N, CA, C and O atoms as CSV, one atom per row, in Angstrom:
chain,resi,resn,atom,element,x,y,z
A,1,MET,N,N,0.843,-1.185,0.000
A,1,MET,CA,C,0.000,0.000,0.000
A,1,MET,C,C,0.889,1.251,0.000
A,1,MET,O,O,1.802,1.356,0.819
A,2,PRO,N,N,0.632,2.197,-0.908
A,2,PRO,CA,C,1.447,3.415,-0.978
A,2,PRO,C,C,1.309,4.263,0.290
A,2,PRO,O,O,0.277,4.250,0.962
A,3,THR,N,N,2.365,4.987,0.590
A,3,THR,CA,C,2.350,5.892,1.736
A,3,THR,C,C,1.699,7.200,1.316
A,3,THR,O,O,2.055,7.778,0.288
A,4,THR,N,N,0.752,7.662,2.108
A,4,THR,CA,C,0.137,8.965,1.841
A,4,THR,C,C,0.989,10.053,2.493
A,4,THR,O,O,1.905,9.761,3.262
A,5,ILE,N,N,0.682,11.290,2.182
A,5,ILE,CA,C,1.391,12.405,2.807
A,5,ILE,C,C,1.173,12.369,4.315
A,5,ILE,O,O,2.113,12.560,5.086
A,6,LYS,N,N,-0.064,12.125,4.734
A,6,LYS,CA,C,-0.360,12.051,6.174
A,6,LYS,C,C,0.413,10.913,6.832
A,6,LYS,O,O,0.935,11.071,7.936
A,7,ASP,N,N,0.489,9.759,6.153
A,7,ASP,CA,C,1.254,8.618,6.688
A,7,ASP,C,C,2.728,8.992,6.842
A,7,ASP,O,O,3.355,8.671,7.852
A,8,ALA,N,N,3.270,9.667,5.843
A,8,ALA,CA,C,4.684,10.054,5.880
A,8,ALA,C,C,4.939,11.008,7.042
A,8,ALA,O,O,5.910,10.848,7.781
A,9,GLN,N,N,4.070,11.993,7.198
A,9,GLN,CA,C,4.256,12.953,8.279
A,9,GLN,C,C,4.167,12.263,9.635
A,9,GLN,O,O,4.930,12.586,10.545
A,10,LYS,N,N,3.247,11.321,9.776
A,10,LYS,CA,C,3.124,10.584,11.041
A,10,LYS,C,C,4.340,9.693,11.271
A,10,LYS,O,O,4.817,9.583,12.400
A,11,ALA,N,N,4.845,9.057,10.221
A,11,ALA,CA,C,6.032,8.200,10.356
A,11,ALA,C,C,7.227,9.017,10.840
A,11,ALA,O,O,8.000,8.556,11.680
A,12,VAL,N,N,7.378,10.227,10.313
A,12,VAL,CA,C,8.474,11.101,10.741
A,12,VAL,C,C,8.276,11.511,12.196
A,12,VAL,O,O,9.236,11.567,12.966
A,13,LYS,N,N,7.032,11.798,12.573
A,13,LYS,CA,C,6.729,12.164,13.961
A,13,LYS,C,C,7.051,10.998,14.900
A,13,LYS,O,O,7.669,11.196,15.946
A,14,ASP,N,N,6.635,9.790,14.528
A,14,ASP,CA,C,6.909,8.598,15.340
A,14,ASP,C,C,8.409,8.349,15.450
A,14,ASP,O,O,8.902,7.983,16.517
A,15,PHE,N,N,9.135,8.548,14.353
A,15,PHE,CA,C,10.585,8.384,14.345
A,15,PHE,C,C,11.235,9.364,15.317
A,15,PHE,O,O,12.138,8.997,16.070
A,16,ALA,N,N,10.769,10.613,15.296
A,16,ALA,CA,C,11.302,11.636,16.200
A,16,ALA,C,C,11.052,11.250,17.661
A,16,ALA,O,O,11.924,11.413,18.514
A,17,ILE,N,N,9.868,10.744,17.930
A,17,ILE,CA,C,9.536,10.323,19.304
A,17,ILE,C,C,10.458,9.192,19.748
A,17,ILE,O,O,10.986,9.225,20.860
A,18,ARG,N,N,10.655,8.191,18.888
A,18,ARG,CA,C,11.535,7.053,19.222
A,18,ARG,C,C,12.968,7.505,19.501
A,18,ARG,O,O,13.679,6.875,20.284
A,19,ASN,N,N,13.383,8.579,18.872
A,19,ASN,CA,C,14.747,9.074,19.020
A,19,ASN,C,C,14.862,10.233,20.013
A,19,ASN,O,O,15.904,10.880,20.117
A,20,ASN,N,N,13.764,10.481,20.742
A,20,ASN,CA,C,13.730,11.554,21.748
A,20,ASN,C,C,14.040,12.934,21.166
A,20,ASN,O,O,14.661,13.770,21.822
A,21,TRP,N,N,13.600,13.159,19.930
A,21,TRP,CA,C,13.747,14.477,19.316
A,21,TRP,C,C,12.524,15.297,19.689
A,21,TRP,O,O,11.401,14.794,19.652
A,22,LYS,N,N,12.731,16.536,20.042
A,22,LYS,CA,C,11.627,17.416,20.403
A,22,LYS,C,C,11.012,18.016,19.144
A,22,LYS,O,O,11.718,18.436,18.227
A,23,ASP,N,N,9.699,18.047,19.120
A,23,ASP,CA,C,8.993,18.705,18.020
A,23,ASP,C,C,8.661,20.132,18.431
A,23,ASP,O,O,7.500,20.488,18.637
A,24,VAL,N,N,9.698,20.927,18.544
A,24,VAL,CA,C,9.533,22.360,18.823
A,24,VAL,C,C,10.144,23.117,17.646
A,24,VAL,O,O,11.103,22.646,17.034
A,25,PRO,N,N,9.589,24.295,17.326
A,25,PRO,CA,C,10.137,25.052,16.188
A,25,PRO,C,C,11.650,25.220,16.316
A,25,PRO,O,O,12.171,25.554,17.380
A,26,ASN,N,N,12.335,24.980,15.203
A,26,ASN,CA,C,13.797,24.978,15.205
A,26,ASN,C,C,14.285,25.565,13.877
A,26,ASN,O,O,14.002,25.022,12.810
A,27,VAL,N,N,15.008,26.658,13.953
A,27,VAL,CA,C,15.488,27.311,12.731
A,27,VAL,C,C,16.454,26.409,11.963
A,27,VAL,O,O,16.614,26.578,10.754
A,28,ASP,N,N,17.090,25.470,12.626
A,28,ASP,CA,C,18.002,24.549,11.944
A,28,ASP,C,C,17.297,23.770,10.836
A,28,ASP,O,O,17.918,23.444,9.825
A,29,LYS,N,N,16.025,23.471,11.009
A,29,LYS,CA,C,15.296,22.718,9.992
A,29,LYS,C,C,15.132,23.556,8.728
A,29,LYS,O,O,15.173,23.007,7.627
A,30,PHE,N,N,14.948,24.858,8.856
A,30,PHE,CA,C,14.890,25.736,7.680
A,30,PHE,C,C,16.233,25.694,6.951
A,30,PHE,O,O,16.286,25.607,5.725
A,31,ASP,N,N,17.313,25.757,7.728
A,31,ASP,CA,C,18.654,25.714,7.140
A,31,ASP,C,C,18.899,24.381,6.436
A,31,ASP,O,O,19.518,24.346,5.372
A,32,HIS,N,N,18.420,23.294,7.021
A,32,HIS,CA,C,18.579,21.971,6.420
A,32,HIS,C,C,17.880,21.923,5.061
A,32,HIS,O,O,18.444,21.428,4.084
A,33,LEU,N,N,16.669,22.431,5.005
A,33,LEU,CA,C,15.935,22.456,3.734
A,33,LEU,C,C,16.681,23.295,2.697
A,33,LEU,O,O,16.790,22.906,1.534
A,34,HIS,N,N,17.180,24.424,3.119
A,34,HIS,CA,C,17.925,25.311,2.228
A,34,HIS,C,C,19.172,24.611,1.689
A,34,HIS,O,O,19.454,24.681,0.493
A,35,GLU,N,N,19.911,23.944,2.556
A,35,GLU,CA,C,21.129,23.231,2.140
A,35,GLU,C,C,20.813,22.140,1.125
A,35,GLU,O,O,21.536,21.982,0.141
A,36,GLU,N,N,19.746,21.392,1.355
A,36,GLU,CA,C,19.363,20.330,0.413
A,36,GLU,C,C,19.020,20.916,-0.954
A,36,GLU,O,O,19.406,20.363,-1.984
A,37,LEU,N,N,18.301,22.026,-0.966
A,37,LEU,CA,C,17.944,22.661,-2.242
A,37,LEU,C,C,19.175,23.159,-2.981
A,37,LEU,O,O,19.285,22.978,-4.193
A,38,ILE,N,N,20.096,23.780,-2.267
A,38,ILE,CA,C,21.321,24.273,-2.893
A,38,ILE,C,C,22.136,23.117,-3.465
A,38,ILE,O,O,22.663,23.202,-4.574
A,39,GLU,N,N,22.230,22.040,-2.696
A,39,GLU,CA,C,23.002,20.873,-3.146
A,39,GLU,C,C,22.474,20.356,-4.487
A,39,GLU,O,O,23.257,20.038,-5.383
A,40,MET,N,N,21.157,20.272,-4.622
A,40,MET,CA,C,20.579,19.788,-5.875
A,40,MET,C,C,20.699,20.829,-6.983
A,40,MET,O,O,20.996,20.483,-8.127
A,41,SER,N,N,20.472,22.100,-6.654
A,41,SER,CA,C,20.483,23.133,-7.694
A,41,SER,C,C,21.858,23.318,-8.311
A,41,SER,O,O,21.963,23.760,-9.455
A,42,GLN,N,N,22.915,22.990,-7.577
A,42,GLN,CA,C,24.268,23.146,-8.102
A,42,GLN,C,C,24.510,22.292,-9.342
A,42,GLN,O,O,25.342,22.636,-10.181
A,43,HIS,N,N,23.797,21.199,-9.457
A,43,HIS,CA,C,23.954,20.337,-10.635
A,43,HIS,C,C,23.374,20.980,-11.891
A,43,HIS,O,O,23.790,20.660,-13.004
A,44,LEU,N,N,22.412,21.888,-11.713
A,44,LEU,CA,C,21.699,22.458,-12.852
A,44,LEU,C,C,21.994,23.930,-13.099
A,44,LEU,O,O,21.652,24.472,-14.150
A,45,ARG,N,N,22.622,24.564,-12.140
A,45,ARG,CA,C,22.865,26.010,-12.219
A,45,ARG,C,C,23.720,26.372,-13.435
A,45,ARG,O,O,24.704,25.702,-13.749
A,46,TYR,N,N,23.318,27.441,-14.104
A,46,TYR,CA,C,24.037,28.013,-15.256
A,46,TYR,C,C,24.125,27.060,-16.454
A,46,TYR,O,O,25.043,27.157,-17.269
A,47,LYS,N,N,23.184,26.163,-16.546
A,47,LYS,CA,C,23.109,25.249,-17.688
A,47,LYS,C,C,21.915,25.650,-18.540
A,47,LYS,O,O,20.925,26.175,-18.030
A,48,ASP,N,N,22.013,25.401,-19.834
A,48,ASP,CA,C,20.863,25.672,-20.680
A,48,ASP,C,C,19.853,24.534,-20.525
A,48,ASP,O,O,20.128,23.528,-19.870
A,49,GLU,N,N,18.705,24.706,-21.124
A,49,GLU,CA,C,17.610,23.747,-20.948
A,49,GLU,C,C,18.005,22.334,-21.366
A,49,GLU,O,O,17.691,21.375,-20.661
A,50,GLU,N,N,18.671,22.193,-22.474
A,50,GLU,CA,C,19.081,20.877,-22.965
A,50,GLU,C,C,20.006,20.179,-21.964
A,50,GLU,O,O,19.846,18.992,-21.680
A,51,GLU,N,N,20.974,20.931,-21.435
A,51,GLU,CA,C,21.906,20.365,-20.450
A,51,GLU,C,C,21.176,19.959,-19.168
A,51,GLU,O,O,21.467,18.915,-18.585
A,52,ARG,N,N,20.214,20.802,-18.731
A,52,ARG,CA,C,19.481,20.486,-17.507
A,52,ARG,C,C,18.679,19.202,-17.659
A,52,ARG,O,O,18.615,18.390,-16.735
A,53,ILE,N,N,18.075,19.022,-18.811
A,53,ILE,CA,C,17.300,17.800,-19.068
A,53,ILE,C,C,18.218,16.582,-19.030
A,53,ILE,O,O,17.878,15.562,-18.431
A,54,LYS,N,N,19.378,16.688,-19.668
A,54,LYS,CA,C,20.354,15.592,-19.698
A,54,LYS,C,C,20.854,15.260,-18.284
A,54,LYS,O,O,20.904,14.093,-17.898
A,55,ILE,N,N,21.219,16.286,-17.524
A,55,ILE,CA,C,21.741,16.080,-16.174
A,55,ILE,C,C,20.666,15.472,-15.266
A,55,ILE,O,O,20.962,14.595,-14.454
A,56,ALA,N,N,19.444,15.929,-15.401
A,56,ALA,CA,C,18.353,15.393,-14.576
A,56,ALA,C,C,18.190,13.890,-14.806
A,56,ALA,O,O,17.916,13.143,-13.867
A,57,LYS,N,N,18.356,13.452,-16.045
A,57,LYS,CA,C,18.264,12.018,-16.353
A,57,LYS,C,C,19.481,11.263,-15.831
A,57,LYS,O,O,19.354,10.200,-15.224
A,58,GLU,N,N,20.662,11.828,-16.076
A,58,GLU,CA,C,21.903,11.151,-15.684
A,58,GLU,C,C,22.075,11.061,-14.171
A,58,GLU,O,O,22.650,10.096,-13.668
A,59,LYS,N,N,21.588,12.041,-13.456
A,59,LYS,CA,C,21.790,12.109,-12.001
A,59,LYS,C,C,20.479,11.901,-11.249
A,59,LYS,O,O,20.287,12.431,-10.155
A,60,LYS,N,N,19.588,11.127,-11.847
A,60,LYS,CA,C,18.260,10.928,-11.260
A,60,LYS,C,C,18.335,10.449,-9.819
A,60,LYS,O,O,17.560,10.910,-8.981
A,61,GLU,N,N,19.243,9.542,-9.511
A,61,GLU,CA,C,19.351,9.019,-8.143
A,61,GLU,C,C,19.751,10.107,-7.153
A,61,GLU,O,O,19.285,10.113,-6.014
A,62,ILE,N,N,20.607,11.019,-7.581
A,62,ILE,CA,C,20.999,12.140,-6.709
A,62,ILE,C,C,19.782,13.009,-6.411
A,62,ILE,O,O,19.563,13.400,-5.265
A,63,PHE,N,N,18.991,13.313,-7.438
A,63,PHE,CA,C,17.801,14.140,-7.251
A,63,PHE,C,C,16.734,13.394,-6.447
A,63,PHE,O,O,16.045,13.991,-5.620
A,64,LYS,N,N,16.601,12.109,-6.690
A,64,LYS,CA,C,15.630,11.309,-5.933
A,64,LYS,C,C,15.984,11.321,-4.448
A,64,LYS,O,O,15.110,11.499,-3.600
A,65,ASP,N,N,17.266,11.131,-4.134
A,65,ASP,CA,C,17.734,11.173,-2.752
A,65,ASP,C,C,17.493,12.562,-2.148
A,65,ASP,O,O,17.037,12.677,-1.010
A,66,GLY,N,N,17.796,13.596,-2.904
A,66,GLY,CA,C,17.605,14.963,-2.418
A,66,GLY,C,C,16.146,15.289,-2.153
A,66,GLY,O,O,15.817,15.917,-1.147
A,67,ILE,N,N,15.270,14.863,-3.056
A,67,ILE,CA,C,13.828,15.099,-2.872
A,67,ILE,C,C,13.341,14.341,-1.642
A,67,ILE,O,O,12.535,14.862,-0.871
A,68,GLY,N,N,13.823,13.117,-1.455
A,68,GLY,CA,C,13.457,12.350,-0.258
A,68,GLY,C,C,13.913,13.046,1.013
A,68,GLY,O,O,13.156,13.145,1.979
A,69,ASP,N,N,15.156,13.531,1.015
A,69,ASP,CA,C,15.671,14.270,2.176
A,69,ASP,C,C,14.847,15.528,2.429
A,69,ASP,O,O,14.530,15.848,3.574
A,70,LEU,N,N,14.501,16.238,1.358
A,70,LEU,CA,C,13.688,17.446,1.496
A,70,LEU,C,C,12.325,17.130,2.099
A,70,LEU,O,O,11.852,17.833,2.992
A,71,PHE,N,N,11.704,16.072,1.603
A,71,PHE,CA,C,10.366,15.730,2.092
A,71,PHE,C,C,10.411,15.307,3.557
A,71,PHE,O,O,9.547,15.692,4.345
A,72,PHE,N,N,11.416,14.518,3.918
A,72,PHE,CA,C,11.569,14.111,5.320
A,72,PHE,C,C,11.752,15.357,6.194
A,72,PHE,O,O,11.086,15.502,7.219
A,73,ALA,N,N,12.652,16.252,5.786
A,73,ALA,CA,C,12.916,17.465,6.556
A,73,ALA,C,C,11.687,18.376,6.596
A,73,ALA,O,O,11.423,19.025,7.608
A,74,LEU,N,N,10.943,18.419,5.498
A,74,LEU,CA,C,9.717,19.217,5.464
A,74,LEU,C,C,8.699,18.666,6.464
A,74,LEU,O,O,8.035,19.429,7.166
A,75,CYS,N,N,8.583,17.349,6.523
A,75,CYS,CA,C,7.676,16.728,7.499
A,75,CYS,C,C,8.119,17.047,8.925
A,75,CYS,O,O,7.285,17.318,9.788
A,76,ARG,N,N,9.448,17.015,9.178
A,76,ARG,CA,C,9.970,17.377,10.508
A,76,ARG,C,C,9.602,18.814,10.846
A,76,ARG,O,O,9.113,19.094,11.940
A,77,LEU,N,N,9.837,19.729,9.900
A,77,LEU,CA,C,9.524,21.139,10.127
A,77,LEU,C,C,8.020,21.317,10.358
A,77,LEU,O,O,7.613,22.036,11.270
A,78,ALA,N,N,7.209,20.672,9.545
A,78,ALA,CA,C,5.754,20.778,9.699
A,78,ALA,C,C,5.331,20.277,11.081
A,78,ALA,O,O,4.481,20.888,11.728
A,79,ASN,N,N,5.916,19.180,11.529
A,79,ASN,CA,C,5.586,18.669,12.864
A,79,ASN,C,C,6.008,19.657,13.940
A,79,ASN,O,O,5.287,19.868,14.916
A,80,GLN,N,N,7.176,20.261,13.761
A,80,GLN,CA,C,7.652,21.236,14.745
A,80,GLN,C,C,6.734,22.456,14.811
A,80,GLN,O,O,6.574,23.062,15.871
A,81,LEU,N,N,6.136,22.809,13.683
A,81,LEU,CA,C,5.254,23.981,13.619
A,81,LEU,C,C,3.784,23.618,13.770
A,81,LEU,O,O,2.916,24.489,13.708
A,82,ASP,N,N,3.500,22.320,13.971
A,82,ASP,CA,C,2.133,21.812,14.103
A,82,ASP,C,C,1.276,22.174,12.882
A,82,ASP,O,O,0.157,22.673,13.003
A,83,VAL,N,N,1.849,21.901,11.705
A,83,VAL,CA,C,1.161,22.149,10.433
A,83,VAL,C,C,0.970,20.815,9.722
A,83,VAL,O,O,1.917,20.038,9.591
A,84,ASP,N,N,-0.227,20.551,9.273
A,84,ASP,CA,C,-0.516,19.355,8.491
A,84,ASP,C,C,-0.078,19.627,7.049
A,84,ASP,O,O,-0.616,20.522,6.397
A,85,VAL,N,N,0.896,18.860,6.550
A,85,VAL,CA,C,1.462,19.092,5.217
A,85,VAL,C,C,0.380,18.986,4.138
A,85,VAL,O,O,0.330,19.809,3.224
A,86,GLU,N,N,-0.469,17.991,4.245
A,86,GLU,CA,C,-1.514,17.797,3.242
A,86,GLU,C,C,-2.490,18.972,3.234
A,86,GLU,O,O,-2.865,19.459,2.168
A,87,ASP,N,N,-2.900,19.426,4.408
A,87,ASP,CA,C,-3.798,20.583,4.488
A,87,ASP,C,C,-3.130,21.828,3.911
A,87,ASP,O,O,-3.765,22.602,3.195
A,88,ALA,N,N,-1.842,22.020,4.224
A,88,ALA,CA,C,-1.109,23.180,3.720
A,88,ALA,C,C,-1.046,23.143,2.190
A,88,ALA,O,O,-1.250,24.160,1.526
A,89,PHE,N,N,-0.763,21.962,1.644
A,89,PHE,CA,C,-0.702,21.828,0.189
A,89,PHE,C,C,-2.060,22.147,-0.442
A,89,PHE,O,O,-2.147,22.912,-1.402
A,90,ASN,N,N,-3.107,21.552,0.108
A,90,ASN,CA,C,-4.440,21.782,-0.448
A,90,ASN,C,C,-4.858,23.241,-0.348
A,90,ASN,O,O,-5.591,23.736,-1.205
A,91,MET,N,N,-4.401,23.935,0.691
A,91,MET,CA,C,-4.728,25.348,0.860
A,91,MET,C,C,-4.111,26.190,-0.269
A,91,MET,O,O,-4.793,27.037,-0.847
A,92,VAL,N,N,-2.847,25.965,-0.582
A,92,VAL,CA,C,-2.183,26.801,-1.592
A,92,VAL,C,C,-2.404,26.295,-3.017
A,92,VAL,O,O,-2.272,27.060,-3.972
A,93,LYS,N,N,-2.733,25.028,-3.166
A,93,LYS,CA,C,-2.921,24.450,-4.503
A,93,LYS,C,C,-3.951,25.222,-5.309
A,93,LYS,O,O,-3.712,25.551,-6.470
A,94,LYS,N,N,-5.082,25.510,-4.710
A,94,LYS,CA,C,-6.141,26.218,-5.421
A,94,LYS,C,C,-5.672,27.601,-5.866
A,94,LYS,O,O,-5.930,28.018,-6.995
A,95,GLU,N,N,-4.980,28.309,-4.971
A,95,GLU,CA,C,-4.495,29.651,-5.295
A,95,GLU,C,C,-3.480,29.608,-6.435
A,95,GLU,O,O,-3.552,30.410,-7.366
A,96,ILE,N,N,-2.545,28.680,-6.360
A,96,ILE,CA,C,-1.497,28.582,-7.379
A,96,ILE,C,C,-2.086,28.173,-8.724
A,96,ILE,O,O,-1.746,28.757,-9.754
A,97,PHE,N,N,-2.971,27.169,-8.722
A,97,PHE,CA,C,-3.592,26.748,-9.975
A,97,PHE,C,C,-4.360,27.904,-10.601
A,97,PHE,O,O,-4.251,28.144,-11.803
A,98,ALA,N,N,-5.131,28.614,-9.798
A,98,ALA,CA,C,-5.930,29.720,-10.330
A,98,ALA,C,C,-5.024,30.818,-10.889
A,98,ALA,O,O,-5.313,31.382,-11.944
A,99,LYS,N,N,-3.949,31.119,-10.198
A,99,LYS,CA,C,-3.039,32.177,-10.629
A,99,LYS,C,C,-2.347,31.826,-11.942
A,99,LYS,O,O,-2.286,32.655,-12.850
A,100,TYR,N,N,-1.827,30.606,-12.050
A,100,TYR,CA,C,-1.025,30.253,-13.215
A,100,TYR,C,C,-1.821,29.655,-14.354
A,100,TYR,O,O,-1.342,29.642,-15.487
A,101,ASP,N,N,-3.023,29.157,-14.095
A,101,ASP,CA,C,-3.857,28.689,-15.205
A,101,ASP,C,C,-4.182,29.851,-16.127
A,101,ASP,O,O,-4.361,29.663,-17.330
A,102,LYS,N,N,-4.259,31.036,-15.572
A,102,LYS,CA,C,-4.582,32.225,-16.362
A,102,LYS,C,C,-3.358,32.809,-17.056
A,102,LYS,O,O,-3.479,33.436,-18.109
A,103,LYS,N,N,-2.169,32.604,-16.467
A,103,LYS,CA,C,-0.944,33.206,-17.005
A,103,LYS,C,C,-0.251,32.330,-18.029
A,103,LYS,O,O,0.468,32.837,-18.891
A,104,GLY,N,N,-0.453,31.031,-17.951
A,104,GLY,CA,C,0.209,30.155,-18.899
A,104,GLY,C,C,1.557,29.675,-18.405
A,104,GLY,O,O,1.651,29.066,-17.339
A,105,LYS,N,N,2.606,29.946,-19.177
A,105,LYS,CA,C,3.938,29.429,-18.918
A,105,LYS,C,C,4.485,29.839,-17.556
A,105,LYS,O,O,4.297,30.972,-17.115
A,106,GLU,N,N,5.165,28.903,-16.894
A,106,GLU,CA,C,5.801,29.184,-15.609
A,106,GLU,C,C,6.910,30.205,-15.805
A,106,GLU,O,O,7.659,30.140,-16.780
A,107,ILE,N,N,7.010,31.135,-14.889
A,107,ILE,CA,C,8.001,32.202,-14.952
A,107,ILE,C,C,9.237,31.769,-14.179
A,107,ILE,O,O,9.135,31.370,-13.019
A,108,ASN,N,N,10.401,31.844,-14.811
A,108,ASN,CA,C,11.661,31.545,-14.141
A,108,ASN,C,C,12.340,32.847,-13.778
A,108,ASN,O,O,12.540,33.713,-14.630
A,109,LEU,N,N,12.694,32.982,-12.505
A,109,LEU,CA,C,13.300,34.215,-12.036
A,109,LEU,C,C,14.819,34.203,-12.166
A,109,LEU,O,O,15.458,35.249,-12.051
A,110,VAL,N,N,15.404,33.027,-12.407
A,110,VAL,CA,C,16.851,32.902,-12.528
A,110,VAL,C,C,17.192,32.741,-14.002
A,110,VAL,O,O,16.548,31.968,-14.712
A,111,LYS,N,N,18.202,33.468,-14.462
A,111,LYS,CA,C,18.622,33.396,-15.862
A,111,LYS,C,C,18.944,31.950,-16.228
A,111,LYS,O,O,19.614,31.249,-15.470
A,112,ASN,N,N,18.471,31.507,-17.384
A,112,ASN,CA,C,18.683,30.149,-17.897
A,112,ASN,C,C,18.047,29.073,-17.024
A,112,ASN,O,O,18.454,27.913,-17.097
A,113,ALA,N,N,17.072,29.421,-16.209
A,113,ALA,CA,C,16.468,28.434,-15.303
A,113,ALA,C,C,15.406,27.625,-15.989
A,113,ALA,O,O,14.799,26.751,-15.369
């Protein structure tokens, strides 16, 4: 049976409890998320679209590991802030879809992104 977002968040919470980790807001978790994003973005930074597509395929395991680390850390942060990840996603999903369905193409703020 596939893991749902709620299941994942609960598994991370249970893991924290087993390891005596406190679920209190911690700025270190923000830094952890930032570090994971930078680590992955370095593979694609300053590359043209063709190169980014090639690298994403060639380094899929690196990105898969990074996305997993990000999601785990996001669940930890959400637990520390007492935020349900699924509810948070559903809250912003409607706003984002409505905003960009009207605009069309996604806007990249970084050159060659």
